[in-house]
Kinemage of the C-alpha trace (Angstrom):
@kinemage 1
@onewidth
@group {chain A} dominant
@subgroup {mainchain}
@vectorlist {calphas} color= white
{ca unk a 1} P -33.646 91.486 67.319
{ca unk a 2} L -35.168 94.367 69.267
{ca unk a 3} L -34.480 92.461 72.477
{ca unk a 4} L -30.776 92.230 71.627
{ca unk a 5} L -30.654 95.931 70.727
{ca unk a 6} L -32.356 96.827 74.005
{ca unk a 7} L -29.885 94.638 75.911
{ca unk a 8} L -26.889 96.269 74.202
{ca unk a 9} L -28.309 99.754 74.787
{ca unk a 10} L -28.801 98.983 78.483
{ca unk a 11} L -25.241 97.664 78.786
{ca unk a 12} L -23.867 100.758 77.066
{ca unk a 13} L -25.845 103.065 79.359
{ca unk a 14} L -24.626 101.091 82.358
{ca unk a 15} L -21.033 101.422 81.150
{ca unk a 16} L -21.452 105.178 80.760
{ca unk a 17} L -23.194 105.554 84.118
{ca unk a 18} L -20.726 103.351 86.035
{ca unk a 19} L -17.524 103.097 84.003
{ca unk a 20} L -15.108 100.330 84.908
{ca unk a 21} L -11.800 102.101 84.424
{ca unk a 22} L -9.710 98.914 84.696
{ca unk a 23} L -11.704 97.243 81.931
{ca unk a 24} L -11.553 100.297 79.681
{ca unk a 25} L -7.780 100.574 80.165
{ca unk a 26} L -7.328 96.885 79.321
{ca unk a 27} L -9.402 97.214 76.155
{ca unk a 28} L -7.453 100.304 75.117
{ca unk a 29} L -4.068 98.675 75.775
{ca unk a 30} L -4.951 95.510 73.856
{ca unk a 31} L -6.407 97.449 70.914
{ca unk a 32} L -3.454 99.816 70.630
{ca unk a 33} L -0.977 96.935 70.998
{ca unk a 34} L -2.583 94.937 68.205
{ca unk a 35} L -2.698 97.975 65.926
{ca unk a 36} L 0.952 98.820 66.596
{ca unk a 37} L 1.966 95.206 66.020
{ca unk a 38} L 0.086 95.072 62.722
{ca unk a 39} L 1.508 98.326 61.385
{ca unk a 40} L 5.012 97.353 62.527
{ca unk a 41} L 4.689 93.982 60.801
{ca unk a 42} L 3.535 95.721 57.624
{ca unk a 43} L 6.436 98.147 57.766
{ca unk a 44} L 8.944 95.334 58.295
{ca unk a 45} L 7.441 93.271 55.473
{ca unk a 46} L 7.631 96.277 53.175
{ca unk a 47} L 11.308 96.733 54.033
{ca unk a 48} L 12.001 93.012 53.673
{ca unk a 49} L 10.489 92.894 50.181
{ca unk a 50} L 11.903 96.357 49.277
{ca unk a 51} L 8.533 97.704 48.203
{ca unk a 52} L 8.105 101.181 46.781
{ca unk a 53} L 5.974 103.782 48.534
{ca unk a 54} L 2.675 102.972 46.830
{ca unk a 55} L 3.051 99.226 47.455
{ca unk a 56} L 3.994 99.899 51.081
{ca unk a 57} L 0.865 102.009 51.563
{ca unk a 58} L -1.266 99.299 49.954
{ca unk a 59} L 0.239 96.632 52.235
{ca unk a 60} L -0.325 98.690 55.381
{ca unk a 61} L -3.868 99.541 54.312
{ca unk a 62} L -4.627 95.873 53.560
{ca unk a 63} L -3.327 94.739 56.947
{ca unk a 64} L -5.239 97.498 58.732
{ca unk a 65} L -8.474 96.570 56.953
{ca unk a 66} L -7.959 92.934 57.914
{ca unk a 67} L -7.641 93.965 61.537
{ca unk a 68} L -10.739 96.183 61.305
{ca unk a 69} L -12.766 93.265 59.974
{ca unk a 70} L -11.834 91.342 63.109
{ca unk a 71} L -12.851 94.355 65.204
{ca unk a 72} L -9.450 95.015 66.718
{ca unk a 73} L -8.841 98.563 65.445
């Protein structure tokens, strides 16, 4: 376990010391795109089912938490 932590710490320090801007931009674009898609889908589903405000918030929160579990947002 300590070996994995050391490996991750070294990779993080390497990323900070020599940042790969193209990679960071790609990660940012993909993450933001998936978050926008999820929130848009939640908003459209809420409109489709004519949910009230509290149900709409619960739906958006549930979708966002599902995405966070996958590590996307």
